[in-house]
Phi, psi and omega in degrees: 000098181241031181285171178293135180087004178289122183248025181285346180087003180248147178267131176274177182297325180290323178294318178295320178297317181296320178295318180295314180295318178299321177294320179293316179295315179299318177297321178295320179296313182291323179290323177293320178299321178297319178294318181295317180296320181291329180273337180281331178067227185286346180275013186298327178299316179294319180297316181295318179296316179298318179292325177294319177295316179298318178295320178296318178295321178295318179296316179297320179293318181286337181274355180079026180298133179236108183295337179291337181260010181287127178252133179264123179286138180245000000 
């Protein structure tokens, strides 16, 4: 029984699989980040800011954000 809300204290096969995949993806992200930082050199601050802006735009685009419907509180 590895369903959501299972409180038996044991991990089922799907939970173990999710932990393993998450670990692999996380390891890939951190190793790639290390390569990028070593090749960017002193410009890493600029690179991080540009990537943060790009990630924010991607999130806003995927969330269906519409700037035309934005209301400014006064």
